[in-house]
FISEPA-867629 format. One record per residue (C-alpha): residue number from 1; residue in one letter; z, y, x. Coordinates in steps of 0.001 Angstrom, whole numbers. Layout:
<sites>
SITE   i aa      pz      py      px
SITE NUM  a       Z       Y       X
...
</sites>
This chain:
<sites>
SITE   i aa      pz      py      px
SITE   1  m   50856   -5906   91018
SITE   2  s   49833   -4813   87700
SITE   3  p   47481   -6668   86144
SITE   4  k   44527   -4589   86320
SITE   5  e   44438   -5526   90101
SITE   6  i   43948   -8109   89857
SITE   7  r   39894   -9028   89632
SITE   8  y   39608  -12659   87516
SITE   9  i   38136  -14846   89712
SITE  10  p   37041  -18741   87591
SITE  11  r   40222  -21044   89025
SITE  12  n   40939  -25060   88339
SITE  13  l   43937  -25532   86295
SITE  14  k   44774  -28402   88304
SITE  15  d   44046  -26025   91658
SITE  16  l   45753  -23399   90153
SITE  17  l   49147  -25928   89313
SITE  18  i   49100  -27599   92659
SITE  19  e   49076  -24139   94299
SITE  20  m   52065  -22392   92124
SITE  21  k   53774  -25329   92546
SITE  22  d   53466  -26072   96196
SITE  23  t   54231  -22117   96623
SITE  24  s   57219  -21530   94643
SITE  25  e   58418  -24748   96743
SITE  26  l   57673  -23157   99585
SITE  27  m   59189  -19899   99534
SITE  28  v   62571  -21470   98784
SITE  29  d   62648  -22943  101800
SITE  30  l   61520  -20318  103581
SITE  31  a   63718  -17842  101585
SITE  32  y   67157  -19995  102422
SITE  33  s   65457  -19425  106034
SITE  34  a   65697  -16021  105636
SITE  35  m   69526  -16052  104907
SITE  36  v   70839  -18065  107660
SITE  37  y   69025  -16977  110315
SITE  38  d   69470  -13595  108909
SITE  39  d   65237  -13211  110066
SITE  40  e   63534   -9805  108571
SITE  41  d   60342  -11521  109079
SITE  42  i   60203  -14441  107201
SITE  43  a   62280  -12519  104410
SITE  44  e   58966  -10306  104368
SITE  45  e   56241  -13249  103796
SITE  46  v   58568  -14379  101015
SITE  47  i   58323  -10986   99351
SITE  48  r   54207  -11131  100233
SITE  49  l   54314  -14665   98566
SITE  50  e   56217  -13422   95877
SITE  51  a   53282  -10911   94871
SITE  52  k   50220  -14435   95597
SITE  53  m   52340  -16281   93384
SITE  54  d   52321  -13059   90122
SITE  55  t   48085  -13378   91381
SITE  56  l   48394  -17130   90429
SITE  57  d   50404  -17045   87205
SITE  58  y   48067  -14730   86732
SITE  59  h   44249  -16390   87128
SITE  60  m   46952  -19891   85256
SITE  61  k   47119  -17671   81846
SITE  62  i   43739  -16465   81112
SITE  63  a   42645  -20239   82226
SITE  64  a   44826  -21839   80110
SITE  65  m   43752  -19768   77218
SITE  66  l   39636  -19854   78169
SITE  67  s   40063  -24074   77491
SITE  68  t   41846  -24472   74358
SITE  69  r   39459  -24425   71122
SITE  70  r   41198  -26387   68851
SITE  71  v   45029  -26514   68159
SITE  72  e   45834  -29949   69531
SITE  73  e   44543  -28967   73109
SITE  74  a   46708  -25131   72938
SITE  75  e   49666  -28002   72251
SITE  76  e   48892  -29460   75284
SITE  77  m   48526  -26531   76716
SITE  78  s   52030  -24763   76351
SITE  79  g   53322  -27626   78464
SITE  80  v   50649  -26633   81495
SITE  81  l   52033  -22915   81125
SITE  82  q   55691  -23343   80839
SITE  83  v   55757  -25599   83971
SITE  84  a   53613  -22754   85633
SITE  85  r   56066  -20149   84560
SITE  86  a   59178  -22800   85924
SITE  87  s   57712  -21922   88977
SITE  88  e   56932  -18253   88538
SITE  89  n   61093  -17877   87930
SITE  90  i   61804  -19805   90424
SITE  91  s   59202  -17882   93206
SITE  92  n   61347  -14676   91722
SITE  93  a   64433  -16620   92339
SITE  94  a   63208  -17182   95912
SITE  95  g   62422  -13822   96243
SITE  96  d   66010  -12552   95658
SITE  97  i   68105  -14747   98191
SITE  98  a   65049  -12693  100432
SITE  99  k   66038   -9639   99599
SITE 100  i   69720  -10352  100078
SITE 101  v   68109  -10375  103969
SITE 102  l   66520   -7363  103849
SITE 103  t   68950   -4971  101880
SITE 104  e   71464   -6689  103945
SITE 105  m   73922   -7635  101797
SITE 106  g   77108   -9660  103469
SITE 107  i   77101  -13035  104044
SITE 108  p   79851  -14897  105665
SITE 109  t   78640  -16302  109146
SITE 110  e   80056  -19618  108006
SITE 111  l   78227  -19990  104451
SITE 112  k   75165  -19824  107176
SITE 113  m   76331  -23136  109590
SITE 114  a   77449  -25170  106500
SITE 115  l   73899  -24844  105324
SITE 116  r   72610  -25637  108304
SITE 117  e   74228  -28530  107670
SITE 118  a   73880  -28900  103812
SITE 119  e   72608  -32310  102606
SITE 120  e   69202  -30946  102601
SITE 121  t   68702  -28490  105419
SITE 122  i   65911  -26105  106912
SITE 123  t   66448  -25581  111195
SITE 124  r   63642  -24021  113293
SITE 125  a   63383  -25160  117050
SITE 126  t   60887  -23333  119315
SITE 127  v   58088  -26102  121150
SITE 128  g   58950  -25779  125271
SITE 129  n   56171  -26504  127376
SITE 130  e   57196  -29817  128838
SITE 131  s   57853  -31098  125368
SITE 132  e   56411  -34235  125089
SITE 133  i   54122  -33186  121528
SITE 134  t   52958  -29253  123249
SITE 135  g   49260  -29969  122700
SITE 136  r   49101  -32971  119819
SITE 137  t   48197  -32360  116655
SITE 138  l   51631  -33085  113670
SITE 139  g   49308  -35663  112342
SITE 140  d   49715  -37558  115709
SITE 141  i   53560  -36909  116283
SITE 142  e   53984  -37382  112821
SITE 143  l   57101  -35913  112916
SITE 144  d   58492  -37216  109314
SITE 145  t   58895  -40694  109854
SITE 146  e   59986  -39865  113446
SITE 147  t   62792  -37037  113362
SITE 148  g   63072  -37251  109566
SITE 149  m   62413  -33683  109235
SITE 150  w   59260  -32644  107688
SITE 151  v   57246  -28987  109346
SITE 152  i   56941  -26694  106322
SITE 153  a   55381  -23396  108520
SITE 154  i   54558  -22253  112194
SITE 155  r   55396  -19206  113364
SITE 156  r   52865  -18410  116105
SITE 157  n   53933  -15242  117539
SITE 158  d   52998  -12325  115016
SITE 159  e   51182  -15268  112332
SITE 160  w   52000  -17612  110250
SITE 161  i   51060  -21174  109106
SITE 162  y   51763  -22026  105853
SITE 163  d   51591  -26118  105268
SITE 164  p   50391  -27067  108330
SITE 165  s   47877  -29909  107975
SITE 166  h   47989  -33206  110466
SITE 167  e   45096  -31612  112228
SITE 168  t   47212  -28679  113495
SITE 169  r   47468  -28610  116911
SITE 170  l   50909  -26886  117906
SITE 171  r   51182  -25230  121449
SITE 172  p   54064  -23990  123698
SITE 173  d   56140  -21150  122179
SITE 174  d   55406  -22131  118342
SITE 175  v   59026  -21980  116069
SITE 176  l   58480  -24595  113668
SITE 177  f   60715  -24556  110211
SITE 178  a   61997  -27620  109473
SITE 179  r   63197  -29904  106613
SITE 180  g   64972  -32921  106158
SITE 181  h   68230  -34584  106073
SITE 182  d   71205  -33451  108103
SITE 183  e   70570  -36548  110538
SITE 184  g   67155  -35655  111320
SITE 185  v   68323  -32443  112741
SITE 186  p   69101  -33403  116234
SITE 187  i   66430  -35724  116667
SITE 188  f   64109  -32906  115362
SITE 189  i   65296  -30406  117766
SITE 190  e   65329  -32079  120927
SITE 191  l   62237  -33799  120349
SITE 192  v   60429  -30578  119792
SITE 193  s   62462  -28317  122360
SITE 194  n   63049  -30780  125078
SITE 195  h   66448  -29624  125634
SITE 196  k   69858  -31260  124227
SITE 197  y   71118  -30116  121259
SITE 198  v   74687  -28415  121070
SITE 199  p   75776  -27805  117594
SITE 200  k   77595  -24324  117804
SITE 201  d   81166  -24357  116983
SITE 202  i   81500  -20653  114084
SITE 203  p   84965  -19820  113801
SITE 204  h   86147  -19086  110886
SITE 205  e   86332  -15075  109182
SITE 206  r   90008  -14357  108791
SITE 207  f   89069  -11552  106324
SITE 208  l   88751  -14192  103391
SITE 209  i   90933  -16280  101963
SITE 210  d   90231  -19763  100824
SITE 211  l   86399  -19178  101850
SITE 212  e   86196  -22945  102257
SITE 213  r   86074  -22984   98953
SITE 214  a   83283  -20752   98760
SITE 215  v   81185  -21672  100671
SITE 216  d   81472  -25247   99186
SITE 217  v   80807  -23862   95655
SITE 218  i   77333  -22464   97362
SITE 219  v   76437  -25177   98569
SITE 220  e   77019  -27682   96604
SITE 221  m   75033  -25375   93869
SITE 222  k   71858  -24623   96594
SITE 223  n   71135  -28902   96441
SITE 224  m   72230  -29304   92960
SITE 225  g   69378  -26229   92042
SITE 226  e   66785  -28875   94795
SITE 227  l   67362  -32530   92957
SITE 228  a   67500  -30508   89851
SITE 229  v   64157  -28987   90638
SITE 230  g   62560  -32968   92524
SITE 231  l   64300  -34535   89236
SITE 232  a   62411  -31955   86654
SITE 233  y   58965  -32912   88356
SITE 234  s   60556  -36430   88448
SITE 235  a   60529  -36595   84010
SITE 236  l   57381  -34743   84157
SITE 237  l   55393  -37228   86550
SITE 238  f   56907  -39943   85199
SITE 239  d   57349  -38800   82136
SITE 240  n   61509  -40203   82058
SITE 241  e   63498  -38322   79251
SITE 242  d   66754  -39951   80752
SITE 243  i   65735  -38063   83673
SITE 244  a   64978  -35065   82129
SITE 245  h   68403  -34850   80364
SITE 246  e   70476  -35766   83764
SITE 247  v   68094  -32251   85015
SITE 248  k   70115  -30479   81576
SITE 249  a   73559  -31954   83003
SITE 250  l   72800  -30245   86118
SITE 251  e   71997  -26816   84820
SITE 252  v   74813  -26357   82432
SITE 253  e   77186  -27980   85913
SITE 254  i   75566  -25283   88133
SITE 255  n   76280  -22234   85348
SITE 256  a   80134  -23638   85621
SITE 257  m   80644  -23645   89430
SITE 258  q   78725  -20279   89005
SITE 259  n   81610  -18880   86888
SITE 260  e   83942  -20664   89518
SITE 261  l   82413  -18163   92074
SITE 262  q   82567  -14818   90612
SITE 263  h   86389  -15836   89683
SITE 264  w   86579  -16759   93262
SITE 265  v   84690  -13186   94947
SITE 266  l   86838  -11605   91885
SITE 267  e   90379  -12685   93312
SITE 268  t   89003  -11995   96729
SITE 269  a   87668   -8146   96534
SITE 270  k   91632   -7306   96111
SITE 271  h   91983   -8319   99514
SITE 272  v   89245   -7216  101466
SITE 273  p   88925   -3895  102936
SITE 274  d   84817   -3838  102211
SITE 275  v   83963   -5874   99018
SITE 276  n   79932   -5394   99987
SITE 277  r   80356   -8994  102627
SITE 278  l   80860  -10034   99397
SITE 279  r   77711   -9016   97375
SITE 280  g   75771  -11514   98829
SITE 281  l   77534  -14526   97866
SITE 282  l   77268  -13435   94186
SITE 283  h   73583  -12323   94641
SITE 284  l   72981  -15644   96028
SITE 285  a   75070  -17654   93771
SITE 286  s   72121  -16066   91227
SITE 287  s   69528  -17004   92170
SITE 288  s   70437  -20793   92691
SITE 289  e   71403  -20376   89027
SITE 290  s   67809  -19533   88057
SITE 291  i   66538  -21672   90051
SITE 292  s   68662  -24750   87778
SITE 293  d   67520  -22777   84735
SITE 294  a   63590  -22871   86238
SITE 295  a   64238  -26447   86686
SITE 296  y   65244  -27581   83085
SITE 297  t   62410  -26094   81919
SITE 298  i   60029  -27623   83303
SITE 299  a   62581  -30835   82160
SITE 300  d   61906  -29469   78907
SITE 301  t   58755  -30417   78694
SITE 302  v   59196  -33858   78710
SITE 303  l   62306  -33604   75620
SITE 304  r   59800  -31313   73475
SITE 305  d   57101  -34220   71438
SITE 306  i   54777  -33089   71872
SITE 307  e   51686  -34737   74057
SITE 308  l   51797  -34113   77608
SITE 309  h   48929  -32746   79524
SITE 310  p   46820  -35045   81998
SITE 311  i   46405  -32292   85017
SITE 312  i   50010  -31714   85088
SITE 313  a   51396  -35620   85949
SITE 314  i   48042  -35139   88471
SITE 315  a   49109  -32027   90311
SITE 316  v   52764  -33260   91103
SITE 317  r   51337  -36451   92503
SITE 318  q   48287  -34442   94567
SITE 319  s   51404  -31414   95586
SITE 320  d   51658  -31554   99324
SITE 321  e   54984  -32771   98490
SITE 322  v   55075  -36541   96501
SITE 323  i   57546  -37629   93793
SITE 324  t   57502  -41370   93952
SITE 325  k   58807  -44668   92404
SITE 326  l   59521  -48228   93975
SITE 327  i   61336  -51145   92474
SITE 328  v   63150  -52698   94690
SITE 329  d   62134  -56676   95205
SITE 330  s   64708  -59141   95316
SITE 331  c   63093  -60149   98928
SITE 332  s   63322  -56811  100958
SITE 333  p   64936  -56861  103349
SITE 334  i   66758  -53700  102382
SITE 335  v   68764  -55792   99590
SITE 336  e   72477  -55732   99782
SITE 337  k   72132  -52711  102353
SITE 338  t   74291  -49360  102244
SITE 339  f   72050  -46277  103276
SITE 340  g   73644  -45262  105646
SITE 341  q   73071  -48742  107995
SITE 342  l   69438  -48141  106761
SITE 343  k   69013  -44361  107432
SITE 344  l   65967  -44069  105131
SITE 345  e   65373  -40211  105004
SITE 346  t   65654  -40529  109057
SITE 347  e   63065  -42962  109314
SITE 348  t   60862  -42555  106991
SITE 349  g   61574  -38319  106307
SITE 350  v   61598  -39050  102040
SITE 351  h   64666  -37853  100647
SITE 352  i   66054  -40729   98195
SITE 353  m   66791  -38154   95182
SITE 354  a   67687  -40821   92668
SITE 355  v   68140  -45022   92080
SITE 356  k   68031  -46452   88796
SITE 357  r   70573  -49766   87713
SITE 358  g   69981  -51091   85286
SITE 359  d   70399  -48787   82608
SITE 360  r   72593  -46343   84653
SITE 361  w   71345  -43977   86419
SITE 362  v   73091  -42730   90572
SITE 363  y   71746  -38913   91130
SITE 364  r   72164  -37856   95008
SITE 365  p   73178  -41932   96704
SITE 366  n   75675  -41596   99916
SITE 367  k   76509  -43337  102518
SITE 368  r   77479  -46423  101267
SITE 369  t   75584  -46691   98138
SITE 370  a   73668  -50353   98896
SITE 371  i   70716  -51671   97664
SITE 372  q   70745  -54146   95107
SITE 373  s   67435  -56061   93802
SITE 374  g   66031  -54427   90583
SITE 375  d   66361  -50746   91799
SITE 376  v   63902  -48042   90928
SITE 377  l   64484  -45811   93762
SITE 378  i   62872  -41940   92596
SITE 379  a   62025  -40065   95967
SITE 380  r   60201  -37052   97411
SITE 381  g   58655  -36083  100493
SITE 382  s   55595  -36314  102518
SITE 383  r   52741  -39079  101918
SITE 384  t   53527  -40682  105714
SITE 385  g   56247  -40598  104688
SITE 386  e   55861  -42637  101814
SITE 387  d   53479  -45071  103198
SITE 388  a   56555  -45147  105744
SITE 389  l   59369  -45851  102698
SITE 390  f   57060  -48289  101262
SITE 391  e   56101  -50376  104350
SITE 392  m   60215  -50297  105204
SITE 393  c   60748  -51835  102075
SITE 394  a   58373  -54689  101897
SITE 395  c   58756  -58110  101647
SITE 396  p   58104  -59992  104615
SITE 397  f   55221  -62330  104902
SITE 398  e   55882  -65439  104840
SITE 399  g   56217  -66759  107815
SITE 400  e   56760  -63479  109507
SITE 401  n   60360  -64515  109809
SITE 402  d   60109  -68437  111345
SITE 403  s   59366  -66989  114976
</sites>
């Protein structure tokens, strides 16, 4: 779509930035869904959203130019445009992932299954006629706190509902696409479909040598890329240089992993009759690396010696997926318990991205990580999940445990 085809309509800068952030993140989720489930319909929707992002980017640039008069204002606005550009780059990377499906590039089945079981995974389930959620709204069910999965889209016949609200009422045969922790997948599928969850046993594709190594690299690149984006927005929201520097470190590590995968593909190609079966791996790795580059572009706005425009933090806070910070009090019931014991992500639907302990950061805490008094938790999820997280971590009222 060329700029000549776009008719300018005055838009609020904050609203534009929120929409660009939400749309780009939704596109990444849908693009991985399309690839994992070989769904051309979802892939086509990602391409359509990519065109929408081009329009939003155009409006953002015009609105930014019209909003400044002095050098100081222009300097602040440069950060806004840098974040917008990063969102646009994330959407372009999502479009490239969707094209893996549309151009039928080779992706090993084992990789698709591994991505379904990744740290933060995407799954889908069809609403059964006898399911207890049929006819109820998402607000009534609160799937994020009940299952640890957050509904990002609904396919209803041939129509799509993106970022469904609490008022969205579910119907039989609705296909729900959700994102969350892998432990929540069985709970989510059984609740939605009213059928017992049975994991699929996928045999190895024996034509590839050491496929597990490539699968591990790709899954880790996806997880680290999404972590980098989340931490980048956290750095913006809390104006935190430590987190911004960590995003840069993640970006460097992901570059190294891309090089490792490229080497594996070149070595493996000698033993594969049809090298087209490996093209999708290279394409996916390149797109994941582009997402990490965009994350660093966002974090870089914190590292520059220029005051950030206040609408950036407001936009991050008011977007569909909120980022929150919680300081653990000594009286909190979660102190001395591990993340494995608490199951915060399945209990609240909120994903813990990082923990700050004194001057040290722990990124992607595992199940064995024990929470200590004074820890600072950086998390992301829905507003309902945020409320559930604060409630779960709150100190008990005086006399509450006296019974």
